[in-house]
C-alpha positions as CSV (number, residue, x, y, z in Angstrom):
1,M,60.4,197.5,-6.4
2,R,62.9,198.2,-3.7
3,L,64.9,201.4,-3.7
4,A,68.3,199.6,-4.0
5,T,67.0,197.6,-7.0
6,R,65.7,200.7,-8.7
7,F,69.0,202.5,-8.1
8,F,70.9,199.5,-9.4
9,L,68.8,199.2,-12.6
10,A,69.0,202.9,-13.3
11,T,72.7,203.0,-12.9
12,G,73.2,199.9,-15.0
13,V,71.1,201.3,-17.8
14,L,73.0,204.6,-17.7
15,V,76.4,202.9,-17.7
16,T,75.4,200.5,-20.5
17,I,74.2,203.4,-22.7
18,T,77.4,205.3,-21.9
19,V,79.7,202.3,-22.7
20,A,77.8,201.6,-25.9
21,M,78.1,205.2,-27.0
22,L,81.8,205.2,-26.2
23,I,82.4,202.0,-28.2
24,I,80.5,203.3,-31.2
25,A,82.5,206.6,-31.0
26,A,85.8,204.8,-30.6
27,D,85.0,202.5,-33.5
28,G,84.4,205.5,-35.8
29,V,87.6,207.2,-34.6
30,V,89.7,204.1,-35.1
31,H,88.2,203.3,-38.5
32,R,88.9,206.9,-39.7
33,Q,92.4,206.7,-38.3
34,L,93.2,203.4,-40.0
35,L,91.7,204.6,-43.3
36,A,93.8,207.8,-43.1
37,E,97.0,205.8,-42.4
38,A,96.2,203.4,-45.3
39,E,95.6,206.3,-47.7
40,A,98.9,207.9,-46.7
41,A,100.8,204.6,-47.1
42,L,99.2,204.0,-50.5
43,E,100.1,207.6,-51.5
44,R,103.7,207.0,-50.6
45,E,103.8,203.8,-52.5
46,A,102.1,205.4,-55.5
47,R,104.7,208.2,-55.6
48,L,107.5,205.6,-55.3
49,V,106.1,203.7,-58.2
50,A,105.8,206.9,-60.3
51,N,109.5,207.4,-59.8
52,E,110.4,203.8,-60.7
53,V,108.3,203.6,-64.0
54,P,110.8,203.4,-66.9
55,P,110.5,206.0,-69.7
56,D,109.9,203.4,-72.3
57,S,106.1,202.9,-72.7
58,M,106.6,199.4,-73.9
59,Q,107.9,198.5,-70.5
60,W,105.0,200.0,-68.5
61,S,102.9,196.8,-68.3
62,L,105.9,194.8,-67.1
63,A,106.9,197.5,-64.7
64,A,103.4,197.5,-63.2
65,H,103.6,193.7,-62.6
66,R,107.1,194.0,-61.2
67,L,106.5,197.0,-58.9
68,G,103.1,195.7,-57.8
69,G,104.8,192.5,-56.7
70,L,107.4,194.3,-54.8
71,I,105.0,196.4,-52.8
72,G,102.2,193.8,-52.6
73,R,99.7,196.1,-54.2
74,R,97.7,196.4,-57.3
75,V,99.5,199.1,-59.5
76,T,97.7,200.7,-62.4
77,L,99.3,203.1,-64.9
78,I,97.0,205.5,-66.7
79,D,97.8,207.9,-69.6
80,P,96.2,211.3,-70.0
81,T,93.3,209.9,-72.1
82,G,92.3,207.5,-69.4
83,R,93.6,204.4,-71.1
84,V,95.2,201.8,-68.8
85,R,98.9,201.3,-69.9
86,G,99.8,198.9,-67.2
87,D,98.1,196.9,-64.5
88,A,99.6,194.4,-62.0
89,E,96.5,192.2,-62.2
90,F,96.1,192.0,-66.0
91,P,98.5,190.8,-68.8
92,P,99.6,193.2,-71.6
93,E,97.2,191.6,-74.1
94,A,94.2,192.3,-71.8
95,L,94.9,196.0,-71.4
96,P,93.2,197.2,-74.6
97,H,90.0,195.5,-73.3
98,L,89.9,197.3,-70.0
99,E,87.4,200.1,-69.3
100,N,88.7,203.7,-69.8
101,H,89.6,205.1,-66.3
102,L,89.4,208.8,-67.0
103,S,85.9,209.0,-65.3
104,R,87.0,207.3,-62.1
105,P,86.7,209.7,-59.1
106,E,90.2,209.2,-57.8
107,V,91.7,209.8,-61.3
108,Q,89.7,213.0,-61.8
109,Q,90.8,214.2,-58.4
110,A,94.4,213.3,-59.0
111,L,94.4,215.2,-62.3
112,A,92.8,218.2,-60.7
113,E,94.6,218.3,-57.4
114,G,97.6,216.0,-57.8
115,R,96.2,213.4,-55.4
116,G,92.9,211.5,-55.2
117,S,91.4,208.7,-53.2
118,Y,88.1,206.7,-53.3
119,E,86.5,203.6,-51.8
120,R,84.3,201.2,-54.0
121,L,83.7,197.7,-55.0
122,S,86.2,196.6,-57.6
123,A,84.5,195.6,-60.9
124,S,87.3,193.2,-61.7
125,T,87.9,191.6,-58.3
126,N,84.5,192.2,-56.8
127,E,86.1,193.3,-53.5
128,R,85.9,196.6,-51.6
129,Q,89.1,198.5,-52.6
130,L,90.8,201.7,-51.5
131,Y,92.1,203.5,-54.5
132,V,94.8,206.2,-54.2
133,A,96.0,208.0,-57.3
134,V,98.8,210.5,-57.8
135,R,99.7,212.6,-60.8
136,G,103.2,211.8,-62.1
137,G,105.4,209.3,-63.9
138,P,107.5,209.6,-67.1
139,R,106.3,211.5,-70.3
140,G,103.1,210.0,-71.7
141,L,101.9,208.7,-68.3
142,A,99.4,210.9,-66.3
143,V,98.4,209.0,-63.2
144,V,99.8,206.2,-61.1
145,R,97.2,204.4,-59.0
146,V,97.8,202.0,-56.2
147,S,94.9,200.1,-54.6
148,A,94.5,197.7,-51.6
149,P,91.6,195.6,-50.4
150,L,89.7,197.0,-47.4
151,A,89.3,193.6,-45.8
152,T,92.6,193.9,-44.0
153,L,91.6,197.4,-42.7
154,D,88.2,196.0,-41.6
155,A,89.9,193.1,-39.8
156,A,92.2,195.5,-37.9
157,A,89.2,197.6,-37.0
158,S,87.3,194.5,-35.9
159,D,90.1,193.5,-33.6
160,T,90.1,197.0,-32.1
161,D,86.4,196.9,-31.7
162,Q,86.7,193.6,-29.8
163,V,89.2,195.1,-27.5
164,F,86.9,198.1,-26.9
165,V,83.9,195.8,-26.3
166,L,85.9,193.6,-23.9
167,W,87.1,196.6,-21.8
168,G,83.6,198.1,-22.0
169,L,82.1,195.0,-20.5
170,V,84.7,195.0,-17.8
171,A,83.8,198.7,-17.1
172,L,80.1,197.8,-17.2
173,L,80.5,195.0,-14.7
174,G,82.6,197.1,-12.4
175,A,80.2,200.1,-12.5
176,T,77.2,197.8,-12.0
177,L,78.8,196.2,-9.0
178,A,79.8,199.6,-7.6
179,A,76.2,200.8,-8.2
180,W,74.8,197.8,-6.4
181,L,77.0,198.3,-3.4
182,L,76.4,202.1,-3.3
183,G,72.7,201.5,-3.8
184,R,72.5,199.2,-0.8
185,R,74.6,201.5,1.2
186,T,72.5,204.5,0.4
187,A,69.0,202.9,0.2
188,A,69.2,201.0,3.4
189,P,69.2,204.1,5.7
190,I,66.6,205.8,3.5
191,V,64.2,202.8,3.8
192,A,64.8,202.7,7.5
193,L,64.2,206.5,7.6
194,A,60.8,206.0,5.9
195,A,59.9,203.3,8.5
196,A,60.9,205.8,11.3
197,T,58.7,208.4,9.7
198,R,55.7,206.0,9.6
199,A,56.4,205.2,13.2
200,I,56.3,208.9,14.2
201,A,53.0,209.3,12.2
202,A,51.5,206.3,14.1
203,D,52.7,207.8,17.5
204,G,55.1,204.9,17.9
205,E,58.7,204.6,18.9
206,P,60.9,205.2,15.7
207,A,64.2,203.4,15.1
208,F,66.6,205.9,13.5
209,P,69.4,204.3,11.2
210,E,73.0,205.4,10.9
211,S,74.5,206.6,7.7
212,R,77.9,207.8,6.5
213,V,76.4,209.6,3.6
214,R,76.4,213.2,4.7
215,E,73.1,214.2,3.1
216,V,71.3,211.2,4.5
217,A,72.9,211.7,7.9
218,D,71.6,215.4,7.9
219,H,68.1,214.2,7.2
220,I,68.3,211.6,10.0
221,R,69.4,214.3,12.5
222,S,66.6,216.6,11.3
223,L,64.0,213.9,11.6
224,R,65.3,212.9,15.1
225,G,65.0,216.6,16.2
226,M,61.5,216.9,14.7
227,Q,60.4,213.7,16.5
228,E,61.6,215.1,19.8
229,D,59.9,218.4,19.1
230,L,56.7,216.6,18.1
231,R,56.7,214.4,21.2
232,S,57.0,217.5,23.4
233,R,54.2,219.3,21.5
234,F,51.9,216.2,21.5
235,A,52.4,215.9,25.3
236,E,51.5,219.5,25.7
237,L,48.5,219.1,23.4
238,R,47.3,216.0,25.3
239,R,47.6,217.9,28.6
240,E,45.7,220.9,27.2
241,R,43.0,218.6,25.7
242,E,42.5,216.8,29.0
243,E,42.3,220.2,30.8
244,S,39.8,221.4,28.2
245,R,37.8,218.1,28.4
246,T,37.7,218.3,32.2
247,L,36.7,222.0,32.1
248,V,33.9,221.3,29.6
249,E,32.7,218.3,31.6
250,S,32.6,220.3,34.8
251,M,30.6,223.2,33.3
252,T,27.0,223.6,34.5
253,D,26.1,224.9,31.0
254,G,25.6,222.3,28.3
255,V,28.2,222.3,25.5
256,I,27.6,220.6,22.1
257,A,30.2,220.8,19.3
258,A,29.6,219.4,15.8
259,D,31.6,219.2,12.6
260,A,30.5,220.7,9.3
261,S,28.4,217.7,8.4
262,G,26.4,218.0,11.6
263,R,28.0,215.0,13.4
264,V,28.3,215.7,17.2
265,G,31.9,215.3,18.5
266,T,31.6,216.8,22.0
267,C,28.6,216.7,24.3
268,N,29.3,217.2,28.0
269,A,27.5,215.8,30.9
270,A,25.4,218.9,31.5
271,A,24.1,218.8,27.9
272,R,23.3,215.1,28.2
273,R,21.3,215.8,31.3
274,M,19.4,218.7,29.7
275,L,18.6,216.5,26.7
276,G,17.6,213.5,28.8
277,R,20.3,211.2,27.4
278,A,22.3,208.7,29.4
279,G,26.1,208.9,29.6
280,D,26.8,206.0,27.3
281,E,23.9,206.8,24.8
282,P,25.2,207.9,21.4
283,I,24.3,211.4,20.4
284,P,22.5,211.6,17.0
285,E,23.3,214.2,14.3
286,L,22.2,217.8,14.9
287,A,19.3,217.5,12.5
288,L,17.9,214.7,14.7
289,L,18.9,216.0,18.1
290,F,15.8,218.1,18.8
291,H,12.1,217.3,18.2
292,E,10.5,220.7,19.1
293,K,10.0,223.2,16.2
294,V,11.6,226.1,18.0
295,S,14.7,224.0,18.8
296,R,14.9,222.7,15.2
297,D,14.7,226.3,13.9
298,F,17.5,227.2,16.3
299,V,19.7,224.5,15.0
300,R,18.8,225.4,11.4
301,D,19.7,229.1,11.9
302,V,23.1,228.2,13.4
303,L,23.9,225.7,10.6
304,A,23.0,228.4,8.1
305,G,25.8,230.6,9.5
306,R,23.8,232.9,11.7
307,E,24.8,233.7,15.2
308,V,22.0,233.1,17.8
309,D,22.2,234.6,21.3
310,E,20.1,233.2,24.2
311,R,17.1,231.9,22.3
312,E,14.6,230.3,24.6
313,L,14.0,226.6,23.9
314,V,11.6,224.1,25.4
315,V,13.0,220.5,25.6
316,G,10.6,218.2,27.3
317,A,9.9,219.8,30.7
318,R,13.0,221.9,30.7
319,V,13.4,225.6,29.6
320,L,16.8,226.2,28.0
321,L,18.6,229.3,26.7
322,G,20.5,228.4,23.6
323,T,23.5,230.2,22.1
324,G,24.9,229.1,18.8
325,R,28.1,230.0,16.9
326,T,29.7,228.8,13.6
327,L,33.3,227.7,14.0
328,P,36.1,228.7,11.6
329,D,36.4,225.1,10.3
330,G,32.7,225.0,9.3
331,G,31.6,223.3,12.5
332,T,29.1,224.6,15.0
333,L,29.1,225.2,18.8
334,F,26.0,225.2,21.0
335,V,25.8,226.4,24.6
336,L,22.7,225.5,26.6
337,R,21.8,227.0,29.9
338,D,19.0,225.4,32.0
339,V,16.7,228.2,33.2
340,T,13.8,226.0,34.2
341,A,14.1,226.8,37.9
342,L,14.6,230.5,37.1
343,R,11.5,230.6,34.9
344,R,9.6,228.7,37.6
345,L,10.7,231.3,40.2
346,E,9.7,234.1,37.8
347,T,6.3,232.6,37.4
348,V,5.9,232.3,41.1
349,R,7.1,235.9,41.5
350,R,4.7,237.2,38.9
351,D,1.8,235.3,40.4
352,F,2.7,236.5,43.8
353,V,3.0,240.1,42.7
354,A,-0.3,239.9,40.8
355,N,-2.1,238.3,43.7
356,V,-0.7,240.7,46.3
357,S,-1.5,243.7,44.0
358,H,-5.1,242.6,43.5
359,E,-5.4,242.0,47.3
360,L,-4.0,245.5,48.0
361,K,-6.2,247.4,45.7
362,T,-9.4,247.1,47.8
363,P,-7.8,248.2,51.2
364,L,-5.9,251.0,49.5
365,T,-9.1,252.2,47.9
366,S,-10.8,252.2,51.3
367,I,-7.9,253.9,52.9
368,A,-7.9,256.6,50.2
369,G,-11.6,257.1,50.5
370,Y,-11.6,257.5,54.3
371,A,-8.6,259.8,54.1
372,E,-10.3,262.0,51.5
373,T,-13.4,262.2,53.8
374,I,-11.4,263.1,56.8
375,A,-9.4,265.7,54.9
376,A,-12.6,267.2,53.5
377,E,-14.2,267.5,57.0
378,A,-11.1,268.6,59.0
379,E,-10.2,272.2,59.4
380,P,-7.4,273.4,57.1
381,G,-4.1,273.4,59.0
382,S,-5.3,271.3,61.7
383,P,-3.4,268.1,62.8
384,A,-6.3,265.9,61.5
385,R,-6.1,267.6,58.1
386,N,-2.4,267.2,57.9
387,F,-2.6,263.5,58.9
388,A,-5.3,262.9,56.4
389,D,-3.4,264.5,53.6
390,T,-0.3,262.4,54.4
391,I,-2.4,259.2,54.5
392,L,-4.0,260.2,51.2
393,A,-0.7,260.9,49.5
394,N,0.9,257.7,50.5
395,A,-2.3,255.7,49.7
396,R,-2.3,257.2,46.2
397,R,1.4,256.4,45.8
398,M,0.8,252.8,46.9
399,H,-2.1,252.7,44.4
400,R,0.2,253.8,41.6
401,L,2.8,251.2,42.6
402,V,0.1,248.5,42.6
403,E,-1.1,249.6,39.2
404,D,2.4,249.5,37.8
405,L,3.0,246.1,39.3
406,L,-0.2,244.8,37.8
407,D,0.7,246.3,34.4
408,L,4.3,244.8,34.5
409,S,3.0,241.4,35.6
410,R,0.4,241.3,32.9
411,I,3.0,242.2,30.2
412,E,5.7,239.8,31.4
413,S,3.2,236.9,31.8
414,G,1.9,237.3,28.2
415,G,-1.5,238.2,29.4
416,W,-1.3,241.4,27.4
417,R,-0.9,241.5,23.6
418,P,-0.5,244.8,21.6
419,A,-3.2,245.7,19.1
420,P,-1.2,247.9,16.7
421,R,-2.8,250.7,14.7
422,V,-1.5,253.6,12.7
423,V,-1.0,256.4,15.3
424,D,0.1,260.0,14.6
425,L,3.1,260.4,16.8
426,A,2.9,264.2,17.4
427,A,-0.7,264.0,18.5
428,A,0.0,261.0,20.8
429,A,2.9,263.0,22.5
430,R,0.7,266.1,23.0
431,D,-2.2,264.0,24.5
432,A,0.2,262.2,26.8
433,W,1.7,265.6,28.0
434,T,-1.7,267.1,28.8
435,P,-2.0,265.7,32.4
436,F,1.5,267.1,33.2
437,T,0.7,270.6,31.9
438,E,-0.3,272.1,35.2
439,A,2.6,270.6,37.2
440,A,5.1,271.6,34.5
441,A,3.8,275.2,34.5
442,A,4.1,275.4,38.3
443,R,7.7,274.4,38.1
444,G,8.5,276.5,35.0
445,V,9.4,273.5,32.8
446,R,8.8,274.0,29.1
447,F,7.5,271.2,26.8
448,E,9.1,271.5,23.3
449,P,7.8,268.9,20.9
450,A,9.7,268.6,17.6
451,V,8.0,265.7,15.8
452,P,7.7,266.3,12.1
453,P,4.0,266.6,10.9
454,G,2.7,263.4,9.5
455,T,5.0,261.1,11.4
456,S,3.2,257.9,12.2
457,V,3.9,254.5,13.7
458,A,2.2,251.2,14.0
459,V,1.6,250.8,17.7
460,D,-1.0,250.0,20.3
461,P,-2.4,253.5,21.1
462,E,-2.8,252.8,24.9
463,A,0.7,251.3,25.1
464,L,2.2,254.4,23.4
465,R,0.3,256.6,25.7
466,Q,1.7,254.7,28.7
467,V,5.3,254.9,27.3
468,F,5.0,258.7,26.9
469,T,3.4,259.0,30.3
470,N,6.1,257.1,32.1
471,L,8.9,259.0,30.3
472,F,7.3,262.4,30.8
473,D,6.7,261.7,34.5
474,N,10.3,260.5,35.0
475,S,11.7,263.5,33.1
476,L,9.5,266.0,35.0
477,R,10.5,264.7,38.4
478,H,14.3,265.1,37.5
479,T,14.2,268.4,35.6
480,P,14.8,271.5,37.7
481,R,12.8,274.8,37.4
482,G,13.3,276.5,34.1
483,G,14.3,273.3,32.3
484,T,12.9,271.8,29.2
485,I,11.5,268.4,28.1
486,G,11.5,267.7,24.4
487,V,10.2,265.0,22.0
488,S,11.6,264.4,18.5
489,A,11.3,261.6,15.9
490,A,13.2,260.6,12.8
491,P,13.0,257.6,10.5
492,V,15.7,254.9,10.8
493,G,16.4,251.7,8.8
494,D,13.9,249.5,10.7
495,G,11.3,252.0,11.9
496,V,10.9,255.4,13.6
497,A,13.3,256.5,16.3
498,V,11.6,258.6,19.0
499,E,13.6,260.6,21.6
500,V,12.4,262.1,24.9
501,T,15.0,264.5,26.1
502,D,15.2,266.5,29.3
503,S,17.7,269.0,30.7
504,G,17.6,267.4,34.2
505,S,20.3,266.2,36.5
506,G,21.3,263.3,34.4
507,I,22.5,259.8,35.3
508,L,25.9,258.7,36.4
509,P,27.6,256.2,34.0
510,E,27.7,253.4,36.5
511,H,23.9,253.5,36.9
512,L,23.0,253.9,33.2
513,P,23.1,250.2,32.2
514,R,20.6,249.3,34.9
515,I,18.0,252.0,34.7
516,F,15.5,249.7,32.8
517,E,15.6,247.1,35.6
518,R,12.5,246.9,37.8
519,F,12.7,248.9,41.2
520,Y,16.2,250.2,40.2
521,R,16.7,253.9,41.2
522,A,19.8,255.8,40.4
523,D,19.1,258.1,43.4
524,P,16.8,256.1,45.7
525,A,16.2,258.9,48.3
526,R,15.3,261.5,45.7
527,S,13.0,259.2,43.7
528,R,11.2,258.1,46.8
529,D,10.7,261.7,47.9
530,Q,9.3,262.6,44.5
531,G,6.9,259.6,44.4
532,G,8.7,257.4,41.9
533,T,8.0,253.6,41.9
534,G,11.1,252.4,40.1
535,L,8.9,250.6,37.6
536,G,8.3,253.2,34.9
537,L,11.3,252.6,32.7
538,S,11.0,248.8,33.1
539,I,7.4,249.1,31.8
540,V,8.6,251.3,28.9
541,K,11.2,248.7,27.9
542,H,8.6,245.8,28.0
543,L,6.0,247.7,26.0
544,V,8.5,248.8,23.3
545,E,9.9,245.3,23.0
546,A,6.4,243.8,22.8
547,H,6.1,245.8,19.5
548,G,9.4,244.4,18.2
549,G,11.3,247.6,19.0
550,R,14.2,248.5,21.2
551,V,15.0,251.1,23.8
552,D,18.3,252.6,25.1
553,A,19.4,255.7,27.1
554,E,22.1,258.3,26.9
555,S,22.9,260.7,29.8
556,T,25.5,263.2,30.9
557,P,25.5,264.1,34.6
558,G,24.3,267.7,35.1
559,Q,23.2,268.1,31.4
560,G,20.2,265.8,31.1
561,T,19.1,262.5,29.8
562,T,17.8,261.1,26.4
563,I,15.6,258.0,26.2
564,R,15.5,256.7,22.7
565,F,13.1,254.0,21.5
566,V,12.4,252.6,18.0
567,L,8.9,251.6,16.9
568,P,7.8,249.9,13.7
569,P,6.7,252.2,10.8
570,P,3.1,252.0,9.5
571,P,2.5,249.5,6.7
572,A,3.1,250.7,3.2
573,V,0.0,251.6,1.2
574,T,-0.1,250.1,-2.3
575,Q,-1.3,252.4,-4.9
576,P,-4.1,251.0,-7.2
């Protein structure tokens, strides 16, 4: 139903109810007014009759007929006992047969108050009558009653009601017409305003109406301003969306965005290339996007709300690093980086290092053997002895470098797997320090272990020995005379934290994040002079992480360095 029609019907119903209520109220008021005026007129006539009744009781019946005829009313004369002594509608001989009027309400009220009135159906005339009685008259007479039929009063009220109804209908028609015109005038711009709103929602061109109704005009102005503001914002959003789309498409990393149900909404060209899908090929849901178990586990973890950083995935012949995040709206974002070429280069590098290291071991062993022979046969202090000692020292240094390279290559390539056992940490630290005892004593460096008795870890014993050996060797080379090297351990939430601390020269803050990289030296000249290979801390990091642990470092220049690594605790023993 149209708005104008609803407005017209609502107004019409309201006006109809209002006019009907006014007519009913006016009818009641008029009827009461006419009745009051009739009672007053009858009361005046009754008192006039009471003054005109002769003293002779024998003349009362004739006086009732005569006075009733003069005023055009029924006149009834009643004595104190209630007996009718005169009635304008009955002859004298019929008076004894009339009913006693002492119990009539108007008579009772007149006797009590001097005046009484009552409406009822007349028993003698069978018409609705209005009776008004007054106390008075000559001696022997108690009440004079005058009555009139209510038909005349009802006719006058009916005429008045017709006038009210006629004017009510005129008012109703006028109000309905005004409501129709006002409804059309008000509804037309509102309907047009709704159409303009729909056009704005559909990103169309709205047609705004004109209205002289102030409130509607205010809404039109507000909507026009909102439409202009939205147009500007939509243009800005489109520009930003195009910029974002161009940026995402130009990225070398693959980007995949999906909603909360797993439906892919964004998949840039790099991601399609990594997944082996053509540019126009539809992308399936995340649950069906990957076929490899590791990749499916990666997607499942992200969908479960966990953040995943750089998990290695194998998709066909490609090696990808996947990062996943959950978006605030419940969706997910995946970033894929193709590291196939990098992994291939790392494999080539590891193979090259391993092959070269194997090839270098034989000549280095020969060089060291011949140098030891020459040094043993040469005179002490002679040039030959000095040359032989220099050759031997460098051969041994190169041999350590080759061994470290072989160890690192074996760990990185997966050729080595830890065989964990329960190892007493304090005993392992003391055994690893034993080879350094003589060199530490020569330099006045004290070894201060502080591992609580009974502290044990689940670790490969040889790997733990190599971790301690590399850390002790590194600390001893950087700790000055009179310094200390300590070992401590304490349980943490996910294992046992072991700390190797020295009072050496420390590491500058800019070098600290890179000390676990292979061949990185914070002080290259000093490390080279002291025989460092630059691989010790890198081997430590790989050995600890192979056990599922982690390693980090803290250092203050001039105060020393602390290397902390966490190893798994021994398995709990179940009591029988």
